[in-house]
Wavefront OBJ file of the C-alpha trace (Angstrom):
o trace
v 19.330 -12.533 -6.353
v 18.497 -10.297 -3.604
v 21.704 -7.696 -4.425
v 22.398 -3.897 -4.171
v 22.191 -3.929 -8.109
v 18.736 -6.169 -8.785
v 16.864 -3.709 -6.075
v 17.722 -0.228 -7.901
v 16.813 -1.959 -10.994
v 13.623 -3.501 -9.042
v 12.890 0.678 -7.779
v 14.096 2.144 -11.136
v 11.292 -0.754 -12.203
v 8.876 0.545 -10.024
v 8.939 -2.857 -8.264
v 9.901 -1.317 -5.058
v 8.837 1.145 -3.160
v 10.503 3.208 -0.096
v 7.673 2.659 3.619
v 5.947 6.427 2.984
v 5.036 6.192 -0.231
v 3.627 2.506 0.356
v 2.349 4.523 3.519
v -0.265 6.675 1.238
v -1.199 4.112 -1.374
v -2.874 2.469 1.536
v -4.357 5.738 3.411
v -2.253 5.573 6.574
v 0.403 6.383 8.526
v 4.665 4.826 8.198
v 4.125 4.403 11.819
v 1.801 1.323 11.453
v 3.467 -0.118 8.799
v 6.514 -0.443 10.668
v 3.687 -1.646 13.612
v 2.276 -4.204 11.520
v 6.143 -5.336 10.383
v 7.156 -6.085 13.493
v 4.321 -7.664 14.566
v 4.210 -10.028 11.885
v 0.810 -9.195 9.892
v 3.935 -7.539 7.131
v 6.432 -9.487 5.802
v 10.006 -8.396 6.955
v 11.425 -5.111 4.030
v 13.887 -5.815 1.291
v 16.383 -3.008 2.990
v 18.676 -0.718 0.812
v 22.661 -0.381 1.654
v 21.629 2.560 3.600
v 19.365 0.039 6.253
v 15.358 1.925 4.722
v 12.975 -0.532 4.027
v 11.811 -0.893 0.287
v 8.045 -3.148 -0.107
v 7.127 -4.467 -3.349
v 3.390 -5.920 -4.679
v 3.121 -8.759 -1.720
v 3.194 -6.260 0.284
v 1.203 -3.951 -0.865
v -1.297 -6.271 -1.227
v -1.003 -7.828 2.234
v -1.357 -3.991 3.778
v -4.444 -3.436 1.179
v -6.511 -6.937 3.130
v -5.199 -5.669 6.287
v -6.111 -2.842 6.095
v -10.165 -3.850 5.151
v -9.951 -6.098 7.539
v -9.250 -3.840 9.991
v -11.954 -1.109 8.241
v -14.091 -4.654 9.134
v -13.126 -4.188 12.603
v -11.798 -7.270 13.106
v -8.686 -7.864 15.571
v -5.250 -8.545 15.199
v -5.523 -12.084 16.330
v -8.757 -12.393 13.884
v -6.966 -10.962 10.553
v -3.406 -13.066 11.210
v -5.611 -16.237 10.648
v -7.250 -14.362 8.050
v -4.500 -13.500 6.328
v -3.391 -17.249 6.994
v -6.140 -18.697 5.375
v -5.962 -16.287 2.072
v -2.241 -17.102 1.826
v -3.372 -20.859 1.538
v -5.524 -20.901 -0.711
v -6.528 -25.396 -0.991
v -7.408 -25.160 2.949
v -10.698 -24.964 3.777
v -12.695 -21.728 4.693
v -14.677 -22.556 7.012
v -12.606 -21.330 9.413
v -13.218 -18.041 7.775
v -16.881 -18.050 8.194
v -16.041 -18.727 11.239
v -14.735 -15.828 11.899
v -17.001 -13.556 10.541
v -19.970 -14.909 12.330
v -18.018 -14.549 15.449
v -18.015 -11.212 15.007
v -21.011 -9.660 13.322
v -22.448 -11.956 16.995
v -20.145 -8.946 18.801
v -21.266 -6.460 16.582
v -24.488 -7.199 17.205
v -24.178 -7.238 21.298
v -21.966 -3.953 20.537
v -24.959 -2.531 18.615
v -27.092 -2.941 21.548
v -25.027 -1.805 24.028
v -24.712 1.742 22.001
v -27.929 1.145 21.455
v -29.190 1.693 25.663
v -26.306 4.125 25.720
v -28.564 6.461 23.436
v -31.567 6.135 25.484
v -29.808 6.624 28.379
v -28.084 9.887 27.220
v -30.567 11.391 25.243
v -32.793 10.253 28.633
v -29.574 12.535 30.967
v -30.536 15.760 27.523
v -34.000 15.409 28.634
v -34.329 15.495 31.987
v -32.354 19.276 31.323
v -29.493 21.875 32.476
v -30.808 24.659 32.930
v -30.403 25.661 36.753
v -27.632 25.577 39.331
v -25.172 22.661 38.026
v -25.705 21.353 42.036
v -29.484 20.095 40.016
v -27.745 19.181 36.178
v -29.039 15.423 35.885
v -25.730 14.689 34.232
v -23.526 16.107 35.991
v -25.342 14.159 39.144
v -25.182 11.088 37.490
v -21.535 10.853 36.111
v -21.059 11.537 39.521
v -22.648 8.806 40.927
v -19.518 5.911 40.017
v -22.771 2.730 41.399
v -24.744 4.124 38.079
v -27.198 2.086 39.602
v -29.415 4.491 39.061
v -28.940 4.913 35.572
v -29.939 1.605 35.194
v -33.128 0.741 33.332
v -34.682 -2.248 33.248
v -34.167 -2.784 29.560
v -30.570 -1.362 30.056
v -30.316 -4.289 32.873
v -31.289 -6.037 31.404
v -29.473 -6.612 27.710
v -26.524 -6.041 29.982
v -27.651 -9.300 31.191
v -28.244 -10.847 27.856
v -24.428 -8.954 26.346
v -22.536 -11.133 29.501
v -23.544 -14.269 29.853
l 1 2 3 4 5 6 7 8 9 10 11 12 13 14 15 16 17 18 19 20 21 22 23 24 25 26 27 28 29 30 31 32 33 34 35 36 37 38 39 40 41 42 43 44 45 46 47 48 49 50 51 52 53 54 55 56 57 58 59 60 61 62 63 64 65 66 67 68 69 70 71 72 73 74 75 76 77 78 79 80 81 82 83 84 85 86 87 88 89 90 91 92 93 94 95 96 97 98 99 100 101 102 103 104 105 106 107 108 109 110 111 112 113 114 115 116 117 118 119 120 121 122 123 124 125 126 127 128 129 130 131 132 133 134 135 136 137 138 139 140 141 142 143 144 145 146 147 148 149 150 151 152 153 154 155 156 157 158 159 160 161 162 163 164
């Protein structure tokens, strides 16, 4: 039974911690904890008589899971699904693998786009900007909002492959 007396006892035993301590232990901001709770990734916290949030071990473990999934770059909906799978240990976890495979494909596509971007930036830097700003290739490229002149054949092919 969740009563003020049981909450006080839990706090004294270190079973429940305030939001600031949870955030510090998880390496995130208090606002992040509140937001995860607001969007339903973290279950609602117990409250003191004064309305302060108190979190227990399940909150700590779930927040650690969320933070780890974010480190891997998973989006909120994927994390929501992964949390659902993690809380139902008897369910087949092929979905978790499928989410990871899909995410890996997204990461690889981003890496291809970043490699193209790196090469294009290196080309711009190599062109130099030693003269007047009116002759600067970087400024000229950035001013051309169509970017048609800076699309190399490799970039155009990769962009087509990424969007298909």
